[in-house]
Predicted model as a PDB file, atoms N, CA, C, CB and O in Angstrom, pLDDT in the B-factor column:
MODEL        1                                                                  
ATOM      1  N   GLY A   1       4.874 -23.769  71.614  1.00 76.00           N  
ATOM      2  CA  GLY A   1       5.584 -24.385  72.695  1.00 76.00           C  
ATOM      3  C   GLY A   1       7.050 -24.596  72.350  1.00 76.00           C  
ATOM      4  O   GLY A   1       7.518 -24.172  71.294  1.00 76.00           O  
ATOM      5  N   THR A   2       7.752 -25.240  73.231  1.00 73.00           N  
ATOM      6  CA  THR A   2       9.193 -25.413  73.066  1.00 73.00           C  
ATOM      7  C   THR A   2       9.560 -26.341  71.923  1.00 73.00           C  
ATOM      8  CB  THR A   2       9.788 -25.934  74.333  1.00 73.00           C  
ATOM      9  O   THR A   2      10.654 -26.217  71.373  1.00 73.00           O  
ATOM     10  N   THR A   3       8.695 -27.259  71.547  1.00 78.00           N  
ATOM     11  CA  THR A   3       9.035 -28.137  70.429  1.00 78.00           C  
ATOM     12  C   THR A   3       8.840 -27.436  69.092  1.00 78.00           C  
ATOM     13  CB  THR A   3       8.194 -29.407  70.478  1.00 78.00           C  
ATOM     14  O   THR A   3       9.525 -27.764  68.124  1.00 78.00           O  
ATOM     15  N   ARG A   4       7.940 -26.502  69.020  1.00 81.00           N  
ATOM     16  CA  ARG A   4       7.678 -25.774  67.764  1.00 81.00           C  
ATOM     17  C   ARG A   4       8.552 -24.531  67.624  1.00 81.00           C  
ATOM     18  CB  ARG A   4       6.205 -25.372  67.689  1.00 81.00           C  
ATOM     19  O   ARG A   4       8.800 -24.079  66.506  1.00 81.00           O  
ATOM     20  N   ALA A   5       9.020 -23.976  68.729  1.00 73.00           N  
ATOM     21  CA  ALA A   5       9.770 -22.717  68.709  1.00 73.00           C  
ATOM     22  C   ALA A   5      10.944 -22.712  67.734  1.00 73.00           C  
ATOM     23  CB  ALA A   5      10.275 -22.417  70.084  1.00 73.00           C  
ATOM     24  O   ALA A   5      11.083 -21.736  66.996  1.00 73.00           O  
ATOM     25  N   PRO A   6      11.806 -23.743  67.681  1.00 70.00           N  
ATOM     26  CA  PRO A   6      12.927 -23.696  66.740  1.00 70.00           C  
ATOM     27  C   PRO A   6      12.506 -23.642  65.273  1.00 70.00           C  
ATOM     28  CB  PRO A   6      13.801 -24.887  66.952  1.00 70.00           C  
ATOM     29  O   PRO A   6      13.304 -23.260  64.417  1.00 70.00           O  
ATOM     30  N   GLU A   7      11.280 -24.014  64.977  1.00 75.00           N  
ATOM     31  CA  GLU A   7      10.795 -23.964  63.600  1.00 75.00           C  
ATOM     32  C   GLU A   7      10.340 -22.568  63.200  1.00 75.00           C  
ATOM     33  CB  GLU A   7       9.658 -24.942  63.415  1.00 75.00           C  
ATOM     34  O   GLU A   7      10.276 -22.260  62.010  1.00 75.00           O  
ATOM     35  N   VAL A   8      10.024 -21.722  64.171  1.00 78.00           N  
ATOM     36  CA  VAL A   8       9.469 -20.414  63.848  1.00 78.00           C  
ATOM     37  C   VAL A   8      10.348 -19.244  64.281  1.00 78.00           C  
ATOM     38  CB  VAL A   8       8.129 -20.278  64.479  1.00 78.00           C  
ATOM     39  O   VAL A   8      10.069 -18.102  63.914  1.00 78.00           O  
ATOM     40  N   MET A   9      11.400 -19.503  65.051  1.00 70.00           N  
ATOM     41  CA  MET A   9      12.305 -18.432  65.460  1.00 70.00           C  
ATOM     42  C   MET A   9      13.708 -19.003  65.661  1.00 70.00           C  
ATOM     43  CB  MET A   9      11.798 -17.744  66.761  1.00 70.00           C  
ATOM     44  O   MET A   9      13.893 -20.208  65.832  1.00 70.00           O  
ATOM     45  N   MET A  10      14.686 -18.101  65.636  1.00 63.00           N  
ATOM     46  CA  MET A  10      16.062 -18.541  65.813  1.00 63.00           C  
ATOM     47  C   MET A  10      16.321 -18.873  67.272  1.00 63.00           C  
ATOM     48  CB  MET A  10      17.044 -17.468  65.323  1.00 63.00           C  
ATOM     49  O   MET A  10      16.224 -18.011  68.146  1.00 63.00           O  
ATOM     50  N   ILE A  11      16.648 -20.116  67.520  1.00 67.00           N  
ATOM     51  CA  ILE A  11      17.016 -20.569  68.862  1.00 67.00           C  
ATOM     52  C   ILE A  11      18.285 -21.401  68.706  1.00 67.00           C  
ATOM     53  CB  ILE A  11      15.846 -21.402  69.552  1.00 67.00           C  
ATOM     54  O   ILE A  11      18.259 -22.482  68.118  1.00 67.00           O  
ATOM     55  N   GLY A  12      19.371 -20.900  69.224  1.00 69.00           N  
ATOM     56  CA  GLY A  12      20.626 -21.628  69.113  1.00 69.00           C  
ATOM     57  C   GLY A  12      21.220 -21.620  67.726  1.00 69.00           C  
ATOM     58  O   GLY A  12      21.956 -22.537  67.361  1.00 69.00           O  
ATOM     59  N   TRP A  13      20.915 -20.599  66.944  1.00 72.00           N  
ATOM     60  CA  TRP A  13      21.424 -20.523  65.577  1.00 72.00           C  
ATOM     61  C   TRP A  13      22.377 -19.347  65.391  1.00 72.00           C  
ATOM     62  CB  TRP A  13      20.269 -20.412  64.595  1.00 72.00           C  
ATOM     63  O   TRP A  13      22.536 -18.848  64.277  1.00 72.00           O  
ATOM     64  N   GLY A  14      22.995 -18.914  66.447  1.00 80.00           N  
ATOM     65  CA  GLY A  14      23.981 -17.851  66.337  1.00 80.00           C  
ATOM     66  C   GLY A  14      23.577 -16.536  66.963  1.00 80.00           C  
ATOM     67  O   GLY A  14      24.340 -15.572  66.910  1.00 80.00           O  
ATOM     68  N   GLU A  15      22.389 -16.470  67.556  1.00 83.00           N  
ATOM     69  CA  GLU A  15      22.010 -15.205  68.169  1.00 83.00           C  
ATOM     70  C   GLU A  15      22.978 -14.890  69.305  1.00 83.00           C  
ATOM     71  CB  GLU A  15      20.545 -15.254  68.686  1.00 83.00           C  
ATOM     72  O   GLU A  15      23.408 -15.779  70.040  1.00 83.00           O  
ATOM     73  N   GLY A  16      23.308 -13.621  69.432  1.00 89.00           N  
ATOM     74  CA  GLY A  16      24.269 -13.180  70.434  1.00 89.00           C  
ATOM     75  C   GLY A  16      25.694 -13.103  69.912  1.00 89.00           C  
ATOM     76  O   GLY A  16      26.546 -12.467  70.532  1.00 89.00           O  
ATOM     77  N   LEU A  17      25.962 -13.739  68.784  1.00 92.00           N  
ATOM     78  CA  LEU A  17      27.321 -13.677  68.236  1.00 92.00           C  
ATOM     79  C   LEU A  17      27.649 -12.290  67.705  1.00 92.00           C  
ATOM     80  CB  LEU A  17      27.492 -14.709  67.124  1.00 92.00           C  
ATOM     81  O   LEU A  17      28.823 -11.962  67.533  1.00 92.00           O  
ATOM     82  N   ASP A  18      26.637 -11.468  67.443  1.00 92.00           N  
ATOM     83  CA  ASP A  18      26.888 -10.079  67.083  1.00 92.00           C  
ATOM     84  C   ASP A  18      27.520  -9.340  68.253  1.00 92.00           C  
ATOM     85  CB  ASP A  18      25.586  -9.385  66.650  1.00 92.00           C  
ATOM     86  O   ASP A  18      28.404  -8.506  68.059  1.00 92.00           O  
ATOM     87  N   GLN A  19      27.074  -9.643  69.459  1.00 95.00           N  
ATOM     88  CA  GLN A  19      27.644  -9.019  70.648  1.00 95.00           C  
ATOM     89  C   GLN A  19      29.071  -9.506  70.893  1.00 95.00           C  
ATOM     90  CB  GLN A  19      26.769  -9.310  71.871  1.00 95.00           C  
ATOM     91  O   GLN A  19      29.935  -8.739  71.319  1.00 95.00           O  
ATOM     92  N   VAL A  20      29.304 -10.776  70.621  1.00 95.00           N  
ATOM     93  CA  VAL A  20      30.664 -11.315  70.746  1.00 95.00           C  
ATOM     94  C   VAL A  20      31.580 -10.609  69.752  1.00 95.00           C  
ATOM     95  CB  VAL A  20      30.681 -12.857  70.507  1.00 95.00           C  
ATOM     96  O   VAL A  20      32.689 -10.205  70.101  1.00 95.00           O  
ATOM     97  N   GLY A  21      31.113 -10.461  68.510  1.00 95.00           N  
ATOM     98  CA  GLY A  21      31.894  -9.761  67.494  1.00 95.00           C  
ATOM     99  C   GLY A  21      32.191  -8.328  67.894  1.00 95.00           C  
ATOM    100  O   GLY A  21      33.310  -7.848  67.711  1.00 95.00           O  
ATOM    101  N   ASP A  22      31.190  -7.638  68.442  1.00 96.00           N  
ATOM    102  CA  ASP A  22      31.404  -6.261  68.899  1.00 96.00           C  
ATOM    103  C   ASP A  22      32.475  -6.201  69.983  1.00 96.00           C  
ATOM    104  CB  ASP A  22      30.093  -5.661  69.425  1.00 96.00           C  
ATOM    105  O   ASP A  22      33.340  -5.325  69.960  1.00 96.00           O  
ATOM    106  N   TYR A  23      32.416  -7.136  70.933  1.00 98.00           N  
ATOM    107  CA  TYR A  23      33.415  -7.159  72.001  1.00 98.00           C  
ATOM    108  C   TYR A  23      34.811  -7.404  71.435  1.00 98.00           C  
ATOM    109  CB  TYR A  23      33.068  -8.239  73.038  1.00 98.00           C  
ATOM    110  O   TYR A  23      35.757  -6.690  71.767  1.00 98.00           O  
ATOM    111  N   LEU A  24      34.931  -8.416  70.579  1.00 97.00           N  
ATOM    112  CA  LEU A  24      36.242  -8.739  70.013  1.00 97.00           C  
ATOM    113  C   LEU A  24      36.780  -7.582  69.180  1.00 97.00           C  
ATOM    114  CB  LEU A  24      36.157 -10.008  69.157  1.00 97.00           C  
ATOM    115  O   LEU A  24      37.977  -7.293  69.220  1.00 97.00           O  
ATOM    116  N   ASN A  25      35.909  -6.918  68.427  1.00 98.00           N  
ATOM    117  CA  ASN A  25      36.340  -5.782  67.619  1.00 98.00           C  
ATOM    118  C   ASN A  25      36.739  -4.576  68.463  1.00 98.00           C  
ATOM    119  CB  ASN A  25      35.242  -5.389  66.664  1.00 98.00           C  
ATOM    120  O   ASN A  25      37.432  -3.686  67.971  1.00 98.00           O  
ATOM    121  N   SER A  26      36.318  -4.531  69.718  1.00 98.00           N  
ATOM    122  CA  SER A  26      36.680  -3.414  70.595  1.00 98.00           C  
ATOM    123  C   SER A  26      38.055  -3.614  71.239  1.00 98.00           C  
ATOM    124  CB  SER A  26      35.621  -3.237  71.682  1.00 98.00           C  
ATOM    125  O   SER A  26      38.568  -2.706  71.892  1.00 98.00           O  
ATOM    126  N   GLN A  27      38.649  -4.789  71.060  1.00 97.00           N  
ATOM    127  CA  GLN A  27      39.971  -5.072  71.619  1.00 97.00           C  
ATOM    128  C   GLN A  27      41.043  -4.423  70.741  1.00 97.00           C  
ATOM    129  CB  GLN A  27      40.209  -6.609  71.735  1.00 97.00           C  
ATOM    130  O   GLN A  27      40.793  -4.155  69.566  1.00 97.00           O  
ATOM    131  N   PRO A  28      42.224  -4.168  71.291  1.00 97.00           N  
ATOM    132  CA  PRO A  28      43.299  -3.586  70.485  1.00 97.00           C  
ATOM    133  C   PRO A  28      43.651  -4.475  69.294  1.00 97.00           C  
ATOM    134  CB  PRO A  28      44.541  -3.358  71.349  1.00 97.00           C  
ATOM    135  O   PRO A  28      43.820  -5.685  69.440  1.00 97.00           O  
ATOM    136  N   ARG A  29      43.758  -3.876  68.136  1.00 97.00           N  
ATOM    137  CA  ARG A  29      44.133  -4.539  66.874  1.00 97.00           C  
ATOM    138  C   ARG A  29      43.307  -5.813  66.622  1.00 97.00           C  
ATOM    139  CB  ARG A  29      45.631  -4.889  66.891  1.00 97.00           C  
ATOM    140  O   ARG A  29      43.880  -6.896  66.501  1.00 97.00           O  
ATOM    141  N   PRO A  30      41.992  -5.704  66.542  1.00 97.00           N  
ATOM    142  CA  PRO A  30      41.148  -6.896  66.378  1.00 97.00           C  
ATOM    143  C   PRO A  30      41.442  -7.675  65.106  1.00 97.00           C  
ATOM    144  CB  PRO A  30      39.701  -6.499  66.384  1.00 97.00           C  
ATOM    145  O   PRO A  30      41.241  -8.889  65.061  1.00 97.00           O  
ATOM    146  N   GLU A  31      41.916  -6.990  64.078  1.00 97.00           N  
ATOM    147  CA  GLU A  31      42.220  -7.688  62.826  1.00 97.00           C  
ATOM    148  C   GLU A  31      43.389  -8.654  62.967  1.00 97.00           C  
ATOM    149  CB  GLU A  31      42.522  -6.682  61.734  1.00 97.00           C  
ATOM    150  O   GLU A  31      43.601  -9.501  62.099  1.00 97.00           O  
ATOM    151  N   GLU A  32      44.156  -8.533  64.061  1.00 97.00           N  
ATOM    152  CA  GLU A  32      45.280  -9.426  64.312  1.00 97.00           C  
ATOM    153  C   GLU A  32      44.924 -10.558  65.281  1.00 97.00           C  
ATOM    154  CB  GLU A  32      46.449  -8.636  64.857  1.00 97.00           C  
ATOM    155  O   GLU A  32      45.737 -11.452  65.512  1.00 97.00           O  
ATOM    156  N   LEU A  33      43.727 -10.522  65.840  1.00 97.00           N  
ATOM    157  CA  LEU A  33      43.314 -11.560  66.793  1.00 97.00           C  
ATOM    158  C   LEU A  33      42.984 -12.862  66.084  1.00 97.00           C  
ATOM    159  CB  LEU A  33      42.107 -11.092  67.605  1.00 97.00           C  
ATOM    160  O   LEU A  33      42.484 -12.859  64.959  1.00 97.00           O  
ATOM    161  N   THR A  34      43.263 -13.960  66.742  1.00 96.00           N  
ATOM    162  CA  THR A  34      42.828 -15.269  66.281  1.00 96.00           C  
ATOM    163  C   THR A  34      41.847 -15.816  67.304  1.00 96.00           C  
ATOM    164  CB  THR A  34      44.038 -16.241  66.074  1.00 96.00           C  
ATOM    165  O   THR A  34      42.167 -15.956  68.484  1.00 96.00           O  
ATOM    166  N   VAL A  35      40.654 -16.120  66.830  1.00 95.00           N  
ATOM    167  CA  VAL A  35      39.588 -16.622  67.687  1.00 95.00           C  
ATOM    168  C   VAL A  35      39.211 -18.014  67.198  1.00 95.00           C  
ATOM    169  CB  VAL A  35      38.348 -15.663  67.683  1.00 95.00           C  
ATOM    170  O   VAL A  35      39.003 -18.228  66.004  1.00 95.00           O  
ATOM    171  N   THR A  36      39.126 -18.940  68.114  1.00 92.00           N  
ATOM    172  CA  THR A  36      38.702 -20.300  67.791  1.00 92.00           C  
ATOM    173  C   THR A  36      37.323 -20.524  68.382  1.00 92.00           C  
ATOM    174  CB  THR A  36      39.718 -21.358  68.328  1.00 92.00           C  
ATOM    175  O   THR A  36      37.018 -20.054  69.478  1.00 92.00           O  
ATOM    176  N   THR A  37      36.493 -21.246  67.645  1.00 90.00           N  
ATOM    177  CA  THR A  37      35.154 -21.540  68.118  1.00 90.00           C  
ATOM    178  C   THR A  37      34.671 -22.862  67.552  1.00 90.00           C  
ATOM    179  CB  THR A  37      34.194 -20.418  67.743  1.00 90.00           C  
ATOM    180  O   THR A  37      35.102 -23.294  66.483  1.00 90.00           O  
ATOM    181  N   ASP A  38      33.769 -23.496  68.287  1.00 84.00           N  
ATOM    182  CA  ASP A  38      33.087 -24.660  67.750  1.00 84.00           C  
ATOM    183  C   ASP A  38      31.632 -24.299  67.451  1.00 84.00           C  
ATOM    184  CB  ASP A  38      33.171 -25.852  68.738  1.00 84.00           C  
ATOM    185  O   ASP A  38      30.807 -25.163  67.151  1.00 84.00           O  
ATOM    186  N   ALA A  39      31.340 -22.994  67.540  1.00 80.00           N  
ATOM    187  CA  ALA A  39      29.999 -22.494  67.215  1.00 80.00           C  
ATOM    188  C   ALA A  39      29.887 -22.258  65.713  1.00 80.00           C  
ATOM    189  CB  ALA A  39      29.691 -21.184  67.994  1.00 80.00           C  
ATOM    190  O   ALA A  39      30.826 -22.513  64.959  1.00 80.00           O  
ATOM    191  N   TRP A  40      28.737 -21.773  65.296  1.00 77.00           N  
ATOM    192  CA  TRP A  40      28.529 -21.456  63.882  1.00 77.00           C  
ATOM    193  C   TRP A  40      29.439 -20.310  63.496  1.00 77.00           C  
ATOM    194  CB  TRP A  40      27.045 -21.099  63.595  1.00 77.00           C  
ATOM    195  O   TRP A  40      29.391 -19.238  64.100  1.00 77.00           O  
ATOM    196  N   ARG A  41      30.255 -20.531  62.508  1.00 82.00           N  
ATOM    197  CA  ARG A  41      31.207 -19.509  62.088  1.00 82.00           C  
ATOM    198  C   ARG A  41      30.553 -18.419  61.274  1.00 82.00           C  
ATOM    199  CB  ARG A  41      32.321 -20.130  61.295  1.00 82.00           C  
ATOM    200  O   ARG A  41      30.966 -17.262  61.350  1.00 82.00           O  
ATOM    201  N   GLY A  42      29.537 -18.762  60.491  1.00 83.00           N  
ATOM    202  CA  GLY A  42      28.915 -17.783  59.602  1.00 83.00           C  
ATOM    203  C   GLY A  42      28.495 -16.506  60.292  1.00 83.00           C  
ATOM    204  O   GLY A  42      28.927 -15.430  59.878  1.00 83.00           O  
ATOM    205  N   PRO A  43      27.670 -16.575  61.328  1.00 85.00           N  
ATOM    206  CA  PRO A  43      27.261 -15.332  61.991  1.00 85.00           C  
ATOM    207  C   PRO A  43      28.431 -14.567  62.596  1.00 85.00           C  
ATOM    208  CB  PRO A  43      26.253 -15.636  63.071  1.00 85.00           C  
ATOM    209  O   PRO A  43      28.464 -13.338  62.532  1.00 85.00           O  
ATOM    210  N   LEU A  44      29.381 -15.270  63.175  1.00 90.00           N  
ATOM    211  CA  LEU A  44      30.515 -14.584  63.789  1.00 90.00           C  
ATOM    212  C   LEU A  44      31.426 -13.966  62.732  1.00 90.00           C  
ATOM    213  CB  LEU A  44      31.312 -15.553  64.666  1.00 90.00           C  
ATOM    214  O   LEU A  44      31.954 -12.874  62.939  1.00 90.00           O  
ATOM    215  N   LEU A  45      31.615 -14.639  61.616  1.00 90.00           N  
ATOM    216  CA  LEU A  45      32.418 -14.080  60.524  1.00 90.00           C  
ATOM    217  C   LEU A  45      31.819 -12.777  60.002  1.00 90.00           C  
ATOM    218  CB  LEU A  45      32.538 -15.093  59.382  1.00 90.00           C  
ATOM    219  O   LEU A  45      32.543 -11.881  59.568  1.00 90.00           O  
ATOM    220  N   TYR A  46      30.513 -12.683  60.048  1.00 91.00           N  
ATOM    221  CA  TYR A  46      29.836 -11.484  59.568  1.00 91.00           C  
ATOM    222  C   TYR A  46      30.173 -10.272  60.434  1.00 91.00           C  
ATOM    223  CB  TYR A  46      28.324 -11.707  59.542  1.00 91.00           C  
ATOM    224  O   TYR A  46      30.249  -9.154  59.926  1.00 91.00           O  
ATOM    225  N   PHE A  47      30.376 -10.480  61.731  1.00 93.00           N  
ATOM    226  CA  PHE A  47      30.578  -9.372  62.656  1.00 93.00           C  
ATOM    227  C   PHE A  47      32.030  -9.150  63.070  1.00 93.00           C  
ATOM    228  CB  PHE A  47      29.762  -9.596  63.869  1.00 93.00           C  
ATOM    229  O   PHE A  47      32.396  -8.024  63.406  1.00 93.00           O  
ATOM    230  N   PHE A  48      32.854 -10.171  63.056  1.00 95.00           N  
ATOM    231  CA  PHE A  48      34.213 -10.081  63.585  1.00 95.00           C  
ATOM    232  C   PHE A  48      35.216  -9.803  62.478  1.00 95.00           C  
ATOM    233  CB  PHE A  48      34.586 -11.366  64.318  1.00 95.00           C  
ATOM    234  O   PHE A  48      35.164 -10.429  61.419  1.00 95.00           O  
ATOM    235  N   ARG A  49      36.136  -8.861  62.718  1.00 95.00           N  
ATOM    236  CA  ARG A  49      37.108  -8.448  61.706  1.00 95.00           C  
ATOM    237  C   ARG A  49      38.407  -9.244  61.738  1.00 95.00           C  
ATOM    238  CB  ARG A  49      37.420  -6.999  61.879  1.00 95.00           C  
ATOM    239  O   ARG A  49      39.244  -9.072  60.852  1.00 95.00           O  
ATOM    240  N   GLY A  50      38.599 -10.101  62.718  1.00 96.00           N  
ATOM    241  CA  GLY A  50      39.859 -10.823  62.856  1.00 96.00           C  
ATOM    242  C   GLY A  50      39.836 -12.184  62.177  1.00 96.00           C  
ATOM    243  O   GLY A  50      39.022 -12.439  61.289  1.00 96.00           O  
ATOM    244  N   ASN A  51      40.736 -13.048  62.606  1.00 95.00           N  
ATOM    245  CA  ASN A  51      40.876 -14.397  62.059  1.00 95.00           C  
ATOM    246  C   ASN A  51      40.050 -15.366  62.890  1.00 95.00           C  
ATOM    247  CB  ASN A  51      42.363 -14.834  62.027  1.00 95.00           C  
ATOM    248  O   ASN A  51      40.135 -15.382  64.118  1.00 95.00           O  
ATOM    249  N   LEU A  52      39.262 -16.164  62.213  1.00 93.00           N  
ATOM    250  CA  LEU A  52      38.399 -17.102  62.912  1.00 93.00           C  
ATOM    251  C   LEU A  52      38.769 -18.519  62.517  1.00 93.00           C  
ATOM    252  CB  LEU A  52      36.915 -16.822  62.606  1.00 93.00           C  
ATOM    253  O   LEU A  52      38.813 -18.863  61.336  1.00 93.00           O  
ATOM    254  N   SER A  53      39.037 -19.335  63.531  1.00 89.00           N  
ATOM    255  CA  SER A  53      39.415 -20.721  63.328  1.00 89.00           C  
ATOM    256  C   SER A  53      38.312 -21.615  63.884  1.00 89.00           C  
ATOM    257  CB  SER A  53      40.780 -21.033  64.001  1.00 89.00           C  
ATOM    258  O   SER A  53      37.715 -21.310  64.916  1.00 89.00           O  
ATOM    259  N   ASN A  54      38.051 -22.701  63.204  1.00 87.00           N  
ATOM    260  CA  ASN A  54      37.020 -23.625  63.652  1.00 87.00           C  
ATOM    261  C   ASN A  54      37.679 -24.782  64.379  1.00 87.00           C  
ATOM    262  CB  ASN A  54      36.168 -24.133  62.464  1.00 87.00           C  
ATOM    263  O   ASN A  54      38.597 -25.408  63.848  1.00 87.00           O  
ATOM    264  N   GLY A  55      37.228 -25.068  65.570  1.00 84.00           N  
ATOM    265  CA  GLY A  55      37.769 -26.196  66.300  1.00 84.00           C  
ATOM    266  C   GLY A  55      37.335 -26.189  67.742  1.00 84.00           C  
ATOM    267  O   GLY A  55      36.974 -25.154  68.303  1.00 84.00           O  
ATOM    268  N   GLU A  56      37.377 -27.343  68.317  1.00 82.00           N  
ATOM    269  CA  GLU A  56      36.989 -27.515  69.705  1.00 82.00           C  
ATOM    270  C   GLU A  56      38.241 -27.737  70.542  1.00 82.00           C  
ATOM    271  CB  GLU A  56      35.996 -28.694  69.865  1.00 82.00           C  
ATOM    272  O   GLU A  56      39.158 -28.439  70.115  1.00 82.00           O  
ATOM    273  N   PHE A  57      38.284 -27.152  71.710  1.00 81.00           N  
ATOM    274  CA  PHE A  57      39.403 -27.406  72.599  1.00 81.00           C  
ATOM    275  C   PHE A  57      39.180 -28.731  73.297  1.00 81.00           C  
ATOM    276  CB  PHE A  57      39.576 -26.262  73.624  1.00 81.00           C  
ATOM    277  O   PHE A  57      38.174 -28.925  73.980  1.00 81.00           O  
ATOM    278  N   THR A  58      40.103 -29.622  73.127  1.00 85.00           N  
ATOM    279  CA  THR A  58      40.009 -30.955  73.711  1.00 85.00           C  
ATOM    280  C   THR A  58      41.269 -31.233  74.525  1.00 85.00           C  
ATOM    281  CB  THR A  58      39.813 -32.036  72.609  1.00 85.00           C  
ATOM    282  O   THR A  58      42.250 -30.494  74.438  1.00 85.00           O  
ATOM    283  N   ALA A  59      41.234 -32.283  75.301  1.00 87.00           N  
ATOM    284  CA  ALA A  59      42.362 -32.637  76.172  1.00 87.00           C  
ATOM    285  C   ALA A  59      43.340 -33.549  75.442  1.00 87.00           C  
ATOM    286  CB  ALA A  59      41.861 -33.322  77.458  1.00 87.00           C  
ATOM    287  O   ALA A  59      43.672 -34.633  75.923  1.00 87.00           O  
ATOM    288  N   ASP A  60      43.791 -33.104  74.289  1.00 89.00           N  
ATOM    289  CA  ASP A  60      44.779 -33.856  73.521  1.00 89.00           C  
ATOM    290  C   ASP A  60      45.740 -32.865  72.869  1.00 89.00           C  
ATOM    291  CB  ASP A  60      44.092 -34.765  72.446  1.00 89.00           C  
ATOM    292  O   ASP A  60      45.632 -31.659  73.088  1.00 89.00           O  
ATOM    293  N   ALA A  61      46.671 -33.366  72.075  1.00 88.00           N  
ATOM    294  CA  ALA A  61      47.666 -32.496  71.442  1.00 88.00           C  
ATOM    295  C   ALA A  61      47.009 -31.466  70.528  1.00 88.00           C  
ATOM    296  CB  ALA A  61      48.671 -33.331  70.647  1.00 88.00           C  
ATOM    297  O   ALA A  61      47.453 -30.320  70.473  1.00 88.00           O  
ATOM    298  N   GLY A  62      45.969 -31.854  69.818  1.00 84.00           N  
ATOM    299  CA  GLY A  62      45.279 -30.921  68.935  1.00 84.00           C  
ATOM    300  C   GLY A  62      44.630 -29.785  69.712  1.00 84.00           C  
ATOM    301  O   GLY A  62      44.674 -28.628  69.293  1.00 84.00           O  
ATOM    302  N   GLY A  63      44.028 -30.126  70.844  1.00 84.00           N  
ATOM    303  CA  GLY A  63      43.424 -29.102  71.688  1.00 84.00           C  
ATOM    304  C   GLY A  63      44.463 -28.146  72.251  1.00 84.00           C  
ATOM    305  O   GLY A  63      44.237 -26.937  72.302  1.00 84.00           O  
ATOM    306  N   ALA A  64      45.589 -28.678  72.670  1.00 86.00           N  
ATOM    307  CA  ALA A  64      46.672 -27.840  73.197  1.00 86.00           C  
ATOM    308  C   ALA A  64      47.198 -26.895  72.120  1.00 86.00           C  
ATOM    309  CB  ALA A  64      47.818 -28.715  73.740  1.00 86.00           C  
ATOM    310  O   ALA A  64      47.505 -25.737  72.403  1.00 86.00           O  
ATOM    311  N   GLU A  65      47.302 -27.381  70.901  1.00 86.00           N  
ATOM    312  CA  GLU A  65      47.771 -26.535  69.805  1.00 86.00           C  
ATOM    313  C   GLU A  65      46.777 -25.415  69.521  1.00 86.00           C  
ATOM    314  CB  GLU A  65      47.999 -27.373  68.539  1.00 86.00           C  
ATOM    315  O   GLU A  65      47.179 -24.280  69.263  1.00 86.00           O  
ATOM    316  N   ARG A  66      45.481 -25.725  69.567  1.00 84.00           N  
ATOM    317  CA  ARG A  66      44.471 -24.685  69.351  1.00 84.00           C  
ATOM    318  C   ARG A  66      44.542 -23.630  70.461  1.00 84.00           C  
ATOM    319  CB  ARG A  66      43.054 -25.310  69.294  1.00 84.00           C  
ATOM    320  O   ARG A  66      44.395 -22.437  70.193  1.00 84.00           O  
ATOM    321  N   TRP A  67      44.768 -24.070  71.713  1.00 84.00           N  
ATOM    322  CA  TRP A  67      44.928 -23.111  72.815  1.00 84.00           C  
ATOM    323  C   TRP A  67      46.104 -22.184  72.540  1.00 84.00           C  
ATOM    324  CB  TRP A  67      45.132 -23.849  74.160  1.00 84.00           C  
ATOM    325  O   TRP A  67      45.999 -20.969  72.709  1.00 84.00           O  
ATOM    326  N   ALA A  68      47.212 -22.755  72.121  1.00 89.00           N  
ATOM    327  CA  ALA A  68      48.435 -21.974  71.921  1.00 89.00           C  
ATOM    328  C   ALA A  68      48.300 -20.971  70.777  1.00 89.00           C  
ATOM    329  CB  ALA A  68      49.608 -22.905  71.650  1.00 89.00           C  
ATOM    330  O   ALA A  68      48.928 -19.912  70.810  1.00 89.00           O  
ATOM    331  N   LYS A  69      47.499 -21.284  69.775  1.00 91.00           N  
ATOM    332  CA  LYS A  69      47.383 -20.425  68.599  1.00 91.00           C  
ATOM    333  C   LYS A  69      46.221 -19.438  68.672  1.00 91.00           C  
ATOM    334  CB  LYS A  69      47.231 -21.271  67.377  1.00 91.00           C  
ATOM    335  O   LYS A  69      46.043 -18.637  67.755  1.00 91.00           O  
ATOM    336  N   SER A  70      45.434 -19.477  69.735  1.00 94.00           N  
ATOM    337  CA  SER A  70      44.240 -18.641  69.828  1.00 94.00           C  
ATOM    338  C   SER A  70      44.387 -17.554  70.882  1.00 94.00           C  
ATOM    339  CB  SER A  70      43.028 -19.496  70.140  1.00 94.00           C  
ATOM    340  O   SER A  70      44.958 -17.772  71.951  1.00 94.00           O  
ATOM    341  N   ASP A  71      43.859 -16.376  70.557  1.00 96.00           N  
ATOM    342  CA  ASP A  71      43.790 -15.297  71.537  1.00 96.00           C  
ATOM    343  C   ASP A  71      42.524 -15.417  72.379  1.00 96.00           C  
ATOM    344  CB  ASP A  71      43.837 -13.930  70.839  1.00 96.00           C  
ATOM    345  O   ASP A  71      42.523 -15.077  73.562  1.00 96.00           O  
ATOM    346  N   TYR A  72      41.444 -15.904  71.760  1.00 95.00           N  
ATOM    347  CA  TYR A  72      40.169 -16.083  72.440  1.00 95.00           C  
ATOM    348  C   TYR A  72      39.521 -17.376  71.943  1.00 95.00           C  
ATOM    349  CB  TYR A  72      39.231 -14.858  72.202  1.00 95.00           C  
ATOM    350  O   TYR A  72      39.792 -17.851  70.840  1.00 95.00           O  
ATOM    351  N   TYR A  73      38.669 -17.917  72.782  1.00 92.00           N  
ATOM    352  CA  TYR A  73      37.839 -19.056  72.384  1.00 92.00           C  
ATOM    353  C   TYR A  73      36.380 -18.684  72.648  1.00 92.00           C  
ATOM    354  CB  TYR A  73      38.246 -20.370  73.162  1.00 92.00           C  
ATOM    355  O   TYR A  73      36.038 -18.237  73.742  1.00 92.00           O  
ATOM    356  N   VAL A  74      35.535 -18.868  71.656  1.00 92.00           N  
ATOM    357  CA  VAL A  74      34.110 -18.572  71.799  1.00 92.00           C  
ATOM    358  C   VAL A  74      33.367 -19.888  71.945  1.00 92.00           C  
ATOM    359  CB  VAL A  74      33.567 -17.752  70.580  1.00 92.00           C  
ATOM    360  O   VAL A  74      33.365 -20.734  71.051  1.00 92.00           O  
ATOM    361  N   ARG A  75      32.741 -20.030  73.094  1.00 86.00           N  
ATOM    362  CA  ARG A  75      31.904 -21.220  73.337  1.00 86.00           C  
ATOM    363  C   ARG A  75      30.463 -20.789  73.274  1.00 86.00           C  
ATOM    364  CB  ARG A  75      32.225 -21.895  74.717  1.00 86.00           C  
ATOM    365  O   ARG A  75      30.062 -19.842  73.951  1.00 86.00           O  
ATOM    366  N   TYR A  76      29.684 -21.472  72.469  1.00 80.00           N  
ATOM    367  CA  TYR A  76      28.301 -21.060  72.268  1.00 80.00           C  
ATOM    368  C   TYR A  76      27.375 -21.918  73.081  1.00 80.00           C  
ATOM    369  CB  TYR A  76      27.921 -21.127  70.799  1.00 80.00           C  
ATOM    370  O   TYR A  76      26.160 -21.723  73.044  1.00 80.00           O  
TER     371      TYR A  76                                                      
ENDMDL                                                                          
END                                                                             
């Protein structure tokens, strides 16, 4: 059932981030892209060739700075 499922299979542990990495790598000069995410960085780092920053976009100065420095934001 749904309470046991996370113990026996990956649910919300980064699945699908391979597809995100593939998409980002298909963009022009992916190694120059800066991507910010509040998701698990490990799986995305494995697939994405660019720069990955950890952080959440918030309605404050820090969030605005992350927006300004990022080419993409990955929300999981």
